N, C-alpha and C positions, 0 to 999 in steps of 0.2 A: 502493501500500500504506500509504503511513505518513498518506495523508488518512482511509481507512480508519480505521486506529489511531486517530486524535486523535479522532475522534468516537465511538469506542468511550469513548476516555479522558475524554473529557467528559460521555458521560452518565453515566459510574462517577461524575465529580466531582459531577454534578447530586444521584445518588441516596445522596450521603454516603460511596460508598466510595473515599477520598482516597485511603488508600496503593495500595492496586491503579493509580487513576490516573496516580499516580506512577510507578509502574513503566513502564507502557508511556509517559507521559512521558519519562521517561529513557533509555527505548532507543532514540526516535526522535533527540534531543538528540544522542544518542552516534554518529548515524550522521550527522546533522545540525545543530552546538554554536547555527547560528545562524536556525535555523527558526523564523520569529517569531511565526507562530499558536501553537505549542508553550511557546517564551517567554512567550505572554500567557496560557497555559491553567495554566503553574507560577507565574503568581504569583495567580492564580485561586485555586486550590489553597492555593497558602500563606496568603493571606489567611485563606480557608473554615479551615483549622485555628489561627488564632492567631497563626501564624509571620512578624509582620508585616515586619522586617526581610530575612527570604529574598522576601516577596511584594514590596516595593519594588525590592529588588536585582536582581530577575525583570523589575519593572515599566520600572525604568528603561534596564534591559539593552534590551526591548523599544523604549521608546521611541526609544532611540537610534539601534537598526540601523534601524527604520521610521517617521522620525517623523508621518508622512502616516496610521500608523495608527490611529484612533479609539478603539481596545477598548484598544494599548495604554495610550495615556493617561488612560484612564479608569480602568484598573489602578494608574496611579502616582497617581491620585486616591485614590481606597480607602486603599490603603498609607502615603500620606502623613497622609490624615485620622488612620486607625489609631494613627499615632505623632503625631497632634497637631502636625502641622506645616501650620497652617494657612494658610498663603499659598499654600505649592507645591502643596498639595491643591486650591485652590480655582482658580490657573493651569489645574494638571491637567483636571479637569472641563471648563471654557471651553472649553480647547481640545478637547477631548474630543467637546462638541457641534456645535463648527464642523465639523468635521472627518468627524462622522459623517454615515453614506451611506442610516443606513435611522434612522427616527424613533423607534423604541425606545429605541437606545442615545443619543440624543438627549435623550430624554425622564428617562431614569435620571443620565445628567449630569445634569442641572438641579434633578433630586431629587435627588442628593447635594450636591449645591454645596449647597442650601437646609438640608437635614440638618445639611453641618456648618456652616454660620451660626448655627442654632438651640445647638450646642455652644458656639458664641465671642458669643451673646449676642446675634448682630446681625440682630434677630428682624426690620427691616421689609428689609436684604437676602436673608433666606429670605422672606418674602411673595413676593418677585420674581420672585426662583428658582420658587417652587413655580406661582406663577401661572403661568410658561413650561411646565414641566411638564404641568402639568394643561391648557394648552391641546394641547397632544399627545396626551396621556393621560389625558384626562376620567374615568378610573374608577380609576386608583391610589390603592388604598389608601395607601400609603406616600405620595405627596403630598399627600394630602387631611391624614394625619395630621401632616404637616411643617405645611401652611397652616392646620389649629387651632395648635398651639403656637408658628408665627411669629405671629399675632393674637394670643393670650393675652399673649404676651410682652409685646406692645406696649398690653397694655389693652384689647384688641378682645375682648368676650367674648362675640360672635359666635362664635369660635374654638370655644366647647362644640361647638359642631353638629358638628364634626367630630374630638373628641376618640374617638366609638365605632372610628373607622377604625386605632389605635393599639393596640386590643384586638386580641392575636393575632401583633405586631407585635414581635420584640427580648425584653424581659423586661417585656412586660405582658400578661398572663394574659386569656382569653378561656373562662370558667366555663359550664357548665347544671350545674344538681344533679338533674334528671331532663328532659323533654320539655318544660318551661315556655317560653313566649315571654321577651321582652324588656319589662321594665314601661315602659310608655307614659305613666307621671304619672297614670291613672283614678286616680280616688281609692276607699276602703275595699277597696284587694285586701291583699294579704298576699305579703308582698314580700321573699325574698332579697338580700341585698347583700352584694359581696366585695370586698377590697381586692386591687388586680392591681398594686403596687409596690414599691417601698422602705417605710421604718416613717416614712419622712417626707413621704411621698406620702398613705399609711394615715390619719397622722394630721391632716393638712391638710383630706383630702377628709373625715373623719368629722366636721371641723365641719358640713357639712349632712345628717347622721342624723336632728337632732332636725328639721330639714324635711320631710323626709320621713316620716318618724312622724305628725307632726301631719296628712299625707293619707292614711295606711296604715291600714287595720285591724290590723296586725300585721305588723312589721321583724323580719326573724332578719340578724344580722351574723357572715357570717364571715370571720376579721380571722386577723395574724397571732397566734402562741399568745403570744408576748412582750406581748403589751395585752391580755389578754385580762379579767385582772381589772381594769387601769383602765380599762378600757371599758365593761365590767357597771356600775361606779360610776358611771360617768359618764351613760350612758346606761340609767336607770333602767328606763326602758319597753319596752327593746328585748331583744330574746332574742341573747346573743353568743356566739358560739363560736369557741376558736381552732383553729379545723380549717384554716385557707388551704392551708396545706402539709401536712396533716396527707397520709397514705398509704392507699391502701385495705387495706392490711391491718391497719391502725388499728382498722377497724372503724365500725359505725354511733354515732357519740358523740353525735349531737342527742339531742334527744327526740323522740320518733314523731311526736307531733301538729306538730312543727316542719316535718316533711316535707312537708306539706298545703299547698304555697306555688303562690298564681298565677300568679307573675311571677319573674325575676331582674335584678340589673342592679349590673355595673360601680361603685364608688364613685365613680368622678371621672367615669362618666355623668352625674351628680348636676348638674354644674354647669349642662345644657344647661336645665336647667329651675329652678335655686333659687339662680345667680350669674350672671345677664345683666344685671344692671346694676350700677353703684358701692355704690347704698346697701342693695345686700342681701349687702354683707359685713359684716357687724356688727363684727368684728374684737375683738371682748367673748371674754376664756376661755372654754370650754365643756369639758375634764377637770377632775375634782375627784380630789384626790389621798389616800391612806390616813392619814384625821386620826391615826390611831395613832404609824403611823411617821414623819408629819411631826412627830409632839411628839419623840420620839426625838432627832431631827435640829436640834429648836428647843431640846433640853435642849444639845446638846452644843458646837452654833456658838455658842450666849449665852455659853457659860466662856472663848471666846478673847476678848470684849472688845474683838473690832476687826473690820472687814468680813469676809465670809466672802462668796468671790465662786471662782464654778466658769469651770472653764478647758476647751475643748476646742482644739487647735491641728490638726488633722487628718479629713479625712473625704472620702468616697466610694470609689470601687474605681475601678482601673486606667480600666472602659471609659465612668466617668461624670468623668473627668479631673481624679482624682485629685493628679496632679503642680501641678495647678493651686489644689489647696486643701489645701495640705500648709503649716505653718510649722514651725521648732523653736522650742524653749522660749528658745535662744539668741537668736533673732530678737523675740520676746517680751518678752525681759528690761527695755526698755524700760516696757513696762507692766505687768510683774510686782517695777520696782520703784519706780514713780511713787506706790503708794500702801502704806500698812504693813497689810497683808492676810493672813490663811489663805487661801490659795489651795486649789481643789479640783478635784483631776481630773475634767474628765465625757468623758474618751475611751473606748471603749465596747470597746480593745482593752488590752489590758496593757501600760499606759507604763511599769512601778516601773525600768524598766532607763533611758528617758532624765530620768525624776526625779532618781534617784539619782545619772547621771552630770553632771547642772544643778546639784545643791545643791553637790555634791563642790567646783566652782570657786564654787560661790555659797551659802554655807551663812546668807549671812544674809534667804534668802527661803525660806519658808515654801509648800511643793506637798507635798498631802497626795494621795493614791488611797485613795478607802475602796470593796474590792473587792465588798461586800457590794452594794453602789449600781449599780457601774458596768459588773461583771465578768458581773451575773446573766444569768441568759435570763427575767428578771420586769421587765418596764418600768417594772411598779408600784414596784419599792424606788428607779429613778431618780427617777422623779416623785417621791417624796416628799423625797427630797434636795434636788432641784432645786426646790420648792416653797419651801425653806427658807434658800438663799441671800439674799445681800443684791442680788446680780446676776450674770449670767453673760453670758461672753464666750466666743465662739467664730467658728470657720470656720461657710463654708455646711454643715450636716451637721442630721442627724435631731431632736440634742437643740437646735438651735434653735427645730423644728415645735413639740416637747414642752415649751418651755418659755415659746413666743407660744401655746397652747393652756392653757398653767397660768394665765398673766396674769402670769408672772413678768418680769420688765425682763430684758431682752437686748439686746445690741451682737454685731450680724452682721458679720464681716470679710469680706468681700463680694470675692471673685477678678472682675477684667472680664468673663470668659466664663462670669457668671453665669446660674443655672436661670434660666428662664423665669417663675416663680412671684414672681421679685424684681423684675421689670420691669424697667428701662434708668435710671430715672434715681431723684432723691429719698432721704430719709430713711425712708420710711415705705413700707410694703406692707400693702396691703387685706385680708388674715388675720388677720392680729396688730395688735392695738394697742400692745402691749408692747414690741416691736419696734424696735430703730431698726437703721440700715444704715449702715455703713461700707462705700463703696466705692474698689476702686482706680482712679486714672487711668490705669494702667499694664497690663497684661500683667507681670502677678509681680513687680511695685513694690510690698512690704509695705508700703516704710519710711513712704509718706504716710501709711498708715492708724495704723501705731500711734503718730506724731508726732501726732495727731489726737489718736488715742485717751487718748494720755498728759493734754495737757491738759485733756481733758471730764472724766477719770477723778477729775483730781485735784479738778478744781471739785465737781464731784458728791459727792464725801467729805469736803469740808473744807465744804462747806454744810451738810451732815447734821448733821457736828461743830458749827457752832456752831449749828445747833438744838436 
């Protein structure tokens, strides 16, 4: 009886009816609290519901009762990964792969180990895990996607060939505007491009739009609404619409003639054609901020009679490793005290409370939040202010891509587990010449970066003052 109920609970879980599945699983556990298959299912249900502490607890319990059960260890890996417990997660996935009696569980274990290594910037290891997963299941979209990012993170640009497999997975959207095919890069087509992830991706990938525009009769670009004005000015030959996240009830907001398209493509997919060699990354600025708004900020900053430096000290969301991409103003204090500067917050969320608390203890440090530039829904406002700063210092976040795309000097404080676009070594990255990267030597150690940056910052503005 319990087995048929358990099968029904599994079916409900896969169809997204998690609450109903939980009720059945609880009824089974009420009769047998140590029923391992049900505990394994509860771990999976909790993981799907984003209740990662519960998932971790159930998974650990199943592994303790049945240490030879591969799925128990697989769920430990999933839950530990969601909690950013890398070593434990990787060990659990390796154990799951070793114990698995079916090839699918073994392939899934290697696939998830690869994804874990990508999240922690271990791209070479991610490549090896992806190879193992693809040897077992060569057509797995997720494993191919992992292979692509593993290669790209090492500067192996053939990784672009796998980028399309990431669409439709996690946060990357696969779109169609009608029944058009994907663009095959044949010339003289009318092509619709669209962003498919966060602002940072959309900004950096938009550097390839001019390449596409040269090959196409016309390019239409569906972007994040916040970027519409900035992109329209920057790409005058392209029809730009801020419709990426538009709802169907918003109606047809494109010009009628722009619906007559030959093909479409996600913005990141352009890399497989336009960024296959190092020399195809120009690193030059490609965004153009509003000149009138820039003039306003220039007037304001000139009055300060001191360097005006933008700072952003947190970035990302929980699923993108926010816990590794955040500092406090107190941790930044050595930098903030190193030069007499007018510090400008570039936080995309209201940071006034943090600034006020810090300034109450450090009244000699001037930090200002300009709501009209950073809390706006139009990134054109942010771009104008960033363009007139003397320097941007930030964590790995969208404003780093904005500064690089504008050609503004920017120093990025990079966590050990950085995103693939930053690579694994060196002070530069191919996307932007104006970015300088300061890398953590060990996970969560920001002191090394702040200490190094203090010396460079003092030298930078001492030399400027002397000049």
